KEPA-288459 format. One line per field, with one value per residue (C-alpha): chain; x, y, z. Coordinates in nm, 3 decimals, padded with zeros to 5 digits. Example, Ala and Ser with C-alpha at 12.3 -4.5 7.8 and 13.67 -1.06 7.14 Angstrom:
BEGIN
chain: [A|A];
xx: [01.230|01.367];
yy: [-00.450|-00.106];
zz: [00.780|00.714];
//
This chain:
BEGIN
chain: [A|A|A|A|A|A|A|A|A|A|A|A|A|A|A|A|A|A|A|A|A|A|A|A|A|A|A|A|A|A|A|A|A|A|A|A|A|A|A|A|A|A|A|A|A|A|A|A|A|A|A|A|A|A|A|A|A|A|A|A|A|A|A|A|A|A|A|A|A|A|A|A|A|A|A|A|A|A|A|A|A|A|A|A|A|A|A|A|A|A|A|A|A|A|A|A|A|A|A|A|A|A|A|A|A|A|A|A|A|A|A|A|A|A|A|A|A|A|A|A|A|A|A|A|A|A|A|A|A|A|A|A|A|A|A|A|A|A|A|A|A|A|A|A|A|A|A|A|A|A|A|A|A|A|A|A|A|A|A|A|A|A|A|A|A|A|A|A|A|A|A|A|A|A|A|A|A|A|A|A|A|A|A|A|A|A|A|A|A|A|A|A|A|A|A|A|A|A|A|A|A|A|A|A|A|A|A|A|A|A|A|A|A|A|A|A|A|A|A|A|A|A|A|A|A|A|A|A|A|A|A|A|A|A|A|A|A|A|A|A|A|A|A|A|A|A|A|A|A|A|A|A|A|A|A|A|A|A|A|A|A|A|A|A|A|A|A|A|A|A|A|A|A|A|A|A|A|A|A|A|A|A|A|A|A|A|A|A|A|A|A|A|A|A|A|A|A|A|A|A|A|A|A|A|A|A|A|A|A|A|A|A|A|A|A|A|A|A|A|A|A|A|A|A|A|A|A|A|A|A|A|A|A|A|A|A|A|A|A|A|A|A|A|A|A|A|A|A|A|A|A|A|A|A|A|A|A|A|A|A|A|A|A|A|A|A|A|A|A|A|A|A|A|A|A|A|A|A|A|A|A|A|A|A|A|A|A|A|A|A|A|A|A|A|A|A|A|A|A|A|A|A|A|A|A|A|A|A|A|A|A|A|A|A|A|A|A|A|A|A|A|A|A|A|A|A|A|A|A|A|A|A|A|A|A|A|A|A|A|A|A|A|A|A|A|A|A|A|A|A|A|A|A|A|A|A|A|A|A|A|A|A|A|A|A|A|A|A|A|A|A|A|A|A|A|A|A|A|A];
xx: [00.010|00.310|00.251|-00.123|-00.438|-00.795|-00.901|-00.669|-00.799|-01.092|-01.321|-01.357|-01.078|-00.815|-00.696|-00.450|-00.305|00.072|00.303|00.593|00.477|00.504|00.757|00.962|00.978|00.990|00.683|00.483|00.582|00.429|00.105|00.053|00.111|-00.136|-00.392|-00.371|-00.492|-00.495|-00.254|-00.323|-00.152|-00.326|-00.202|-00.308|-00.007|00.354|00.552|00.537|00.893|00.803|00.505|00.714|00.920|00.655|00.514|00.871|00.877|00.540|00.644|00.931|00.776|00.468|00.747|00.936|00.637|00.505|00.140|-00.069|-00.141|-00.299|-00.259|-00.489|-00.378|-00.650|-00.681|-00.696|-01.006|-01.079|-01.059|-01.133|-01.026|-00.958|-00.708|-00.480|-00.674|-00.608|-00.640|-00.518|-00.698|-01.043|-01.309|-01.623|-01.979|-02.348|-02.536|-02.180|-02.173|-01.847|-01.757|-01.626|-01.433|-01.305|-00.918|-00.749|-00.547|-00.775|-00.916|-00.949|-01.058|-01.376|-01.351|-01.257|-01.089|-01.104|-00.899|-01.227|-01.213|-01.616|-01.747|-01.852|-02.025|-02.173|-02.293|-02.659|-02.847|-02.978|-02.690|-02.461|-02.100|-01.932|-01.597|-01.331|-01.436|-01.823|-01.729|-01.831|-02.142|-02.264|-02.565|-02.540|-02.760|-02.633|-02.423|-02.279|-02.044|-01.769|-01.863|-02.095|-02.227|-02.245|-02.419|-02.262|-02.504|-02.318|-01.952|-01.623|-01.253|-01.113|-00.769|-00.619|-00.647|-00.918|-01.160|-01.460|-01.755|-02.068|-02.309|-02.610|-02.387|-02.372|-01.996|-01.845|-01.536|-01.445|-01.415|-01.101|-00.857|-00.518|-00.334|-00.580|-00.539|-00.117|-00.178|-00.374|-00.155|00.173|-00.061|-00.082|00.267|00.319|00.292|-00.041|-00.384|-00.686|-00.703|-00.991|-01.153|-01.249|-01.590|-01.759|-02.085|-02.214|-02.086|-01.949|-01.680|-01.601|-01.559|-01.370|-01.107|-01.140|-01.043|-00.765|-00.637|-00.684|-00.498|-00.211|-00.243|-00.374|-00.654|-00.601|-00.957|-01.127|-01.290|-01.601|-01.571|-01.898|-01.900|-02.133|-02.525|-02.512|-02.369|-02.629|-02.888|-02.684|-02.592|-02.669|-02.544|-02.207|-02.218|-02.266|-01.980|-01.706|-01.522|-01.553|-01.708|-01.520|-01.817|-01.598|-01.780|-01.527|-01.635|-01.962|-02.056|-02.037|-02.182|-02.480|-02.645|-02.401|-02.664|-02.816|-02.419|-02.491|-02.852|-02.656|-02.351|-02.654|-02.814|-02.434|-02.333|-02.687|-02.680|-02.287|-02.421|-02.685|-02.498|-02.207|-01.957|-01.686|-01.763|-01.514|-01.637|-01.349|-01.238|-01.260|-01.305|-01.102|-00.958|-00.902|-00.571|-00.404|-00.256|-00.408|-00.356|-00.762|-00.971|-01.321|-01.620|-01.815|-01.495|-01.550|-01.944|-01.876|-01.661|-01.883|-02.149|-01.999|-01.908|-02.303|-02.396|-02.193|-01.869|-01.630|-01.387|-01.272|-01.000|-00.748|-00.613|-00.429|-00.410|-00.167|-00.008|00.100|-00.043|00.180|-00.012|00.014|00.007|-00.191|-00.433|-00.413|-00.438|-00.727|-00.941|-00.860|-00.959|-01.316|-01.367|-01.335|-01.553|-01.807|-01.815|-01.903|-02.260|-02.293|-02.165|-02.519|-02.704|-02.441|-02.705|-02.968|-02.806|-02.623|-02.930|-03.127|-03.267|-03.128|-03.318|-03.207|-03.137|-02.866|-02.573|-02.346|-02.109|-02.338|-02.553|-02.204|-02.060|-02.409|-02.432|-02.029|-02.126|-02.391|-02.229|-01.967|-02.234|-02.375|-02.032|-01.912|-01.586|-01.329|-01.280|-01.374|-01.079|-01.160|-00.864|-00.969|-00.747|-00.973|-01.137|-01.453|-01.581|-01.403|-01.620|-01.883|-01.840|-01.733|-02.091|-02.245|-02.128|-02.172|-01.906|-01.734|-01.356|-01.254|-00.944|-00.879|-00.565|-00.431|-00.174|-00.216|-00.021|-00.261|-00.557|-00.409|-00.373|-00.725|-00.905|-00.767|-01.101|-01.320|-01.488|-01.400|-01.164|-00.835|-00.591|-00.305|-00.066|00.128|00.266|00.085|-00.267|-00.374|-00.177|-00.401|-00.146|00.077|-00.243|-00.400|-00.063|-00.101|-00.392|-00.394|-00.054|-00.225|-00.557|-00.354|-00.119|-00.317|-00.698|-00.557|-00.755|-00.757|-00.710|-00.970|-01.182|-01.418|-01.275|-01.488|-01.287|-01.420|-01.229|-01.244|-01.232|-00.862|-00.853|-01.125|-01.163|-01.533|-01.652|-01.765|-01.692|-01.602|-01.692|-01.431|-01.466|-01.167|-01.038|-00.735|-00.482];
yy: [-00.026|00.237|00.538|00.458|00.646|00.421|00.628|00.466|00.089|-00.031|-00.253|-00.527|-00.750|-00.861|-01.133|-01.207|-01.484|-01.520|-01.666|-01.559|-01.177|-01.174|-01.373|-01.175|-01.041|-00.704|-00.733|-00.897|-00.608|-00.337|-00.524|-00.541|-00.191|-00.158|-00.319|-00.706|-00.904|-01.252|-01.422|-01.757|-02.019|-02.230|-02.597|-02.631|-02.482|-02.520|-02.730|-02.804|-02.628|-02.357|-02.268|-02.323|-02.027|-01.803|-01.873|-01.788|-01.474|-01.392|-01.423|-01.242|-00.946|-00.917|-00.918|-00.613|-00.450|-00.521|-00.619|-00.890|-01.135|-01.418|-01.717|-01.927|-02.279|-02.363|-02.704|-02.802|-03.055|-03.301|-03.164|-03.394|-03.291|-03.433|-03.640|-03.649|-03.537|-03.671|-03.385|-03.059|-02.781|-02.962|-02.716|-02.874|-02.720|-02.776|-03.133|-03.258|-03.607|-03.681|-03.946|-04.082|-04.391|-04.575|-04.649|-04.351|-04.488|-04.578|-04.237|-04.112|-03.888|-03.703|-03.927|-03.847|-03.979|-03.832|-03.897|-03.958|-04.346|-04.356|-04.076|-04.322|-04.536|-04.236|-04.012|-04.101|-04.023|-03.651|-03.517|-03.250|-03.252|-02.890|-02.845|-02.550|-02.401|-02.333|-02.287|-02.589|-02.817|-03.140|-03.373|-03.702|-03.936|-04.302|-04.500|-04.887|-05.017|-04.876|-04.529|-04.266|-04.055|-03.721|-03.429|-03.093|-02.830|-02.530|-02.566|-02.476|-02.525|-02.741|-02.868|-03.172|-03.160|-02.867|-02.873|-03.127|-03.033|-03.304|-03.029|-03.277|-03.609|-03.693|-03.800|-04.035|-03.868|-03.739|-03.372|-03.458|-03.701|-03.851|-03.563|-03.267|-03.492|-03.496|-03.145|-03.096|-03.262|-03.044|-02.748|-02.872|-02.830|-02.479|-02.145|-02.066|-01.959|-02.119|-02.420|-02.396|-02.753|-02.715|-02.863|-02.928|-03.086|-03.155|-03.070|-03.435|-03.322|-02.996|-03.205|-03.474|-03.178|-03.057|-03.382|-03.481|-03.102|-03.206|-03.545|-03.358|-03.092|-02.793|-02.575|-02.366|-02.257|-02.422|-02.232|-02.427|-02.331|-02.303|-02.445|-02.712|-02.735|-02.969|-02.697|-02.482|-02.726|-02.808|-02.461|-02.391|-02.742|-02.675|-02.313|-02.441|-02.680|-02.460|-02.085|-01.936|-01.974|-01.855|-01.785|-01.992|-01.855|-01.975|-02.339|-02.276|-02.026|-02.361|-02.601|-02.415|-02.155|-01.903|-01.589|-01.788|-01.707|-01.331|-01.453|-01.755|-01.509|-01.291|-01.616|-01.759|-01.420|-01.375|-01.714|-01.626|-01.328|-01.486|-01.800|-01.515|-01.677|-01.464|-01.523|-01.421|-01.337|-01.462|-01.531|-01.285|-00.982|-00.786|-01.008|-00.735|-00.617|-00.938|-00.719|-00.410|-00.105|-00.026|-00.239|-00.242|-00.041|-00.417|-00.538|-00.209|-00.326|-00.631|-00.557|-00.311|-00.523|-00.787|-00.519|-00.387|-00.796|-00.820|-00.972|-00.963|-00.999|-00.990|-01.220|-01.165|-01.443|-01.432|-01.060|-01.131|-01.417|-01.375|-01.048|-00.769|-00.518|-00.682|-00.407|-00.190|-00.461|-00.424|-00.064|-00.032|-00.304|-00.094|00.217|00.029|-00.040|00.248|00.412|00.149|00.170|00.532|00.401|00.178|00.383|00.551|00.238|00.137|00.306|00.102|-00.269|-00.245|-00.146|-00.424|-00.660|-01.057|-01.330|-01.513|-01.497|-01.302|-01.451|-01.241|-01.148|-01.059|-00.835|-00.697|-00.605|-00.440|-00.224|-00.133|-00.031|00.207|00.308|00.432|00.588|00.803|00.922|00.952|00.812|00.760|00.392|00.056|-00.163|-00.510|-00.727|-01.067|-01.376|-01.602|-01.278|-01.467|-01.104|-00.943|-01.168|-01.018|-00.736|-00.794|-00.925|-00.582|-00.409|-00.097|00.148|00.285|00.223|-00.083|-00.283|-00.593|-00.673|-01.002|-01.147|-01.457|-01.437|-01.702|-01.493|-01.250|-01.369|-01.542|-01.184|-01.086|-01.206|-00.989|-00.692|-00.384|-00.523|-00.380|-00.706|-00.616|-00.830|-00.743|-00.921|-00.675|-00.734|-00.832|-00.627|-00.342|-00.061|-00.172|-00.216|00.145|00.349|00.110|00.206|00.570|00.625|00.387|00.656|00.935|00.825|00.604|00.709|01.096|01.110|01.427|01.518|01.373|01.194|00.932|00.555|00.239|-00.060|-00.415|-00.687|-01.042|-01.265|-01.228|-00.935|-00.986|-01.343|-01.351|-01.126|-01.283|-00.977|-00.558|-00.239|00.036|00.389|00.616|00.937|00.981|01.135];
zz: [-00.012|-00.021|-00.187|-00.196|-00.062|-00.003|-00.330|-00.496|-00.374|-00.515|-00.300|-00.585|-00.571|-00.892|-00.959|-01.200|-01.375|-01.390|-01.734|-01.921|-01.955|-01.591|-01.443|-01.267|-00.909|-00.984|-01.279|-00.964|-00.738|-01.017|-01.041|-00.665|-00.668|-00.966|-00.777|-00.773|-00.500|-00.593|-00.821|-01.003|-01.127|-01.429|-01.387|-01.751|-01.837|-01.701|-01.540|-01.120|-01.136|-01.317|-01.063|-00.762|-00.941|-00.956|-00.580|-00.438|-00.704|-00.525|-00.205|-00.269|-00.388|-00.167|00.158|-00.074|-00.058|00.301|00.208|00.186|-00.173|-00.208|-00.438|-00.614|-00.755|-01.025|-01.080|-01.499|-01.418|-01.667|-01.988|-02.288|-02.596|-02.995|-03.109|-03.414|-03.694|-04.062|-04.199|-03.980|-03.943|-04.055|-04.232|-04.147|-04.333|-04.182|-04.277|-04.312|-04.147|-03.866|-03.685|-03.330|-03.362|-03.077|-03.142|-03.251|-03.463|-03.711|-03.754|-04.122|-04.345|-04.130|-03.857|-03.492|-03.199|-02.843|-02.510|-02.342|-02.372|-02.233|-02.506|-02.733|-02.435|-02.266|-02.559|-02.695|-03.042|-02.984|-02.785|-02.854|-02.887|-02.930|-03.070|-03.062|-02.782|-02.905|-03.272|-03.397|-03.291|-03.329|-03.283|-03.224|-03.468|-03.448|-03.244|-03.243|-03.016|-03.119|-03.346|-03.256|-03.593|-03.583|-03.775|-03.833|-03.713|-03.676|-03.887|-03.843|-03.858|-03.582|-03.511|-03.370|-02.951|-02.918|-02.623|-02.673|-02.455|-02.384|-02.282|-02.310|-02.144|-01.760|-01.759|-01.524|-01.562|-01.217|-01.145|-00.899|-01.135|-01.084|-01.200|-01.039|-00.708|-00.755|-00.820|-00.510|-00.282|-00.408|-00.318|00.103|00.044|-00.082|00.109|-00.140|-00.039|-00.259|-00.487|-00.720|-00.873|-01.239|-01.381|-01.048|-01.034|-00.721|-00.315|-00.285|-00.528|-00.311|-00.009|-00.180|-00.262|00.055|00.249|00.051|00.176|00.524|00.506|00.353|00.692|00.429|00.538|00.242|00.103|-00.185|-00.400|-00.714|-01.088|-01.205|-01.572|-01.563|-01.593|-01.367|-01.115|-01.207|-01.117|-00.780|-00.713|-00.345|-00.223|-00.408|-00.260|00.059|00.078|-00.056|00.072|-00.281|-00.635|-00.975|-01.233|-01.493|-01.840|-02.086|-02.040|-01.883|-02.203|-02.402|-02.167|-02.144|-02.472|-02.490|-02.447|-02.138|-01.983|-01.827|-01.664|-01.534|-01.401|-01.190|-01.039|-00.939|-00.785|-00.593|-00.488|-00.327|-00.161|00.025|00.142|00.203|-00.038|-00.208|-00.572|-00.890|-01.241|-01.509|-01.871|-02.150|-01.882|-02.077|-02.342|-02.601|-02.416|-02.494|-02.821|-02.721|-02.453|-02.447|-02.389|-02.654|-02.454|-02.445|-02.228|-01.995|-01.958|-01.904|-01.577|-01.487|-01.465|-01.305|-01.044|-01.052|-01.003|-00.627|-00.798|-00.513|-00.768|-01.156|-01.275|-01.579|-01.745|-02.105|-02.025|-01.772|-01.841|-02.213|-02.298|-02.446|-02.166|-01.874|-01.600|-01.849|-01.814|-01.413|-01.410|-01.687|-01.427|-01.118|-01.327|-01.458|-01.051|-00.914|-01.145|-01.111|-00.752|-00.719|-00.841|-00.559|-00.300|-00.393|-00.334|00.000|00.290|00.123|00.059|00.451|00.640|00.436|00.655|00.643|00.558|00.808|01.214|01.309|01.507|01.758|01.479|01.263|01.464|01.629|01.189|01.170|01.447|01.398|01.049|01.176|01.415|01.170|00.980|01.217|01.365|01.002|01.087|00.863|00.861|01.074|01.198|01.282|01.503|01.368|01.432|01.197|00.934|00.984|01.111|00.771|00.584|00.726|00.678|00.363|00.241|00.426|00.070|00.302|00.209|00.508|00.437|00.607|00.734|00.868|01.118|01.202|01.319|01.127|00.747|00.594|00.728|00.579|00.221|00.239|00.302|-00.040|-00.200|00.026|-00.067|00.046|00.282|00.325|00.482|00.691|00.900|01.185|01.510|01.744|01.599|01.952|02.198|02.261|02.299|01.970|01.779|01.859|01.726|01.435|01.331|01.410|01.192|00.888|00.936|00.915|00.644|00.399|00.526|00.533|00.850|01.032|01.408|01.611|01.344|01.475|01.384|01.501|01.598|01.628|01.835|01.845|02.230|02.230|02.298|02.610|02.642|02.851|02.571|02.210|01.990|02.122|01.935|02.061|01.957|01.926|01.733|01.551|01.785];
//
């Protein structure tokens, strides 16, 4: 946060994917300073050694900036791909017939093979098969023991090893396959904060990953990627089982009709808000900034609408991993967030004052009371002292615009809060030493919040300050 003030910090969080375009400590430091809160490692690309080097560099950049930055390991999931085509690329036209064959070595002419051995067993006549990220669509017309005949509904060009989606078919392949299990076990040994599971279909798959991580002694948060129609059918149970959600619009826009994705996004975000789970919107947010210093107007509107929908974070993928302008993409994301949040600011009093659809527990009641006190006093900020971050999550989901920081002496807790909307995480050793904590808060208020002398601030502390009390609200003044 060096040389930054609250006016420079968006409430909505930014996730950036690490790749060749940002693989040095200096580049990572620049991205953090420009607004990155979490770095994503895409396990579908790169070696484990390369990911370990990236983790080390991120932690070095974090240390040099004296900030808190999260790391998300994104498991690839069961990606189904075409085999080698007889003609590469192959251009297919509407009305043409293509045939999937079981034996890859026998694929000739208009025959296709697939990395998923059970495709021929599990698809049925009438099912849809989608190739090349939704460009080409096929309809299954006939099926035999070793062959599946398809009619080309939407033609186009396909290449060897491009993705295959089976939106009509209930697949037997597990979301957590052997390779993902290996990467999950490896993740448990690394200083990372989040693991995301691709192609989630039900809560049991989330519990399986949590159990595997727990066996390895890891308590990192598990993020469910929503990109299957089955996940939408089981949305509430998945959201309740996970620690956060990613709206993975790439495969989701192929698994369901693409024109249904905006409404699906709104529904997912609304469900996460109701269940108090952080939610990330991902895929092609500023796609044109791979090669351009400016995004399209449609992309700017897309990011703004995700923020207005209630997203906690927006994610950059290739823009920062392989794009020509990673720093500019992060800056643009921040500018869109700050500008869009001005509209939310006018709605904040209404949002924070809404009655919950459930009975308040003690922490929720305390945080609601703290926000109301801060509003009445026109306090410069709310400061939370927490050993778990749970009260910070509650404050985040209240969606008010009172500047909020959460101070902890647990580095992993600070990093986990990097996905909490509107909460600035700070890790200091003195978080639970009242006099030193108060001195730190006072200085931070003057330097970063630009608070003047005697301005009120509201502090919420947990029971480590007063063991016999659940939570405390303290009102102080900047001195």
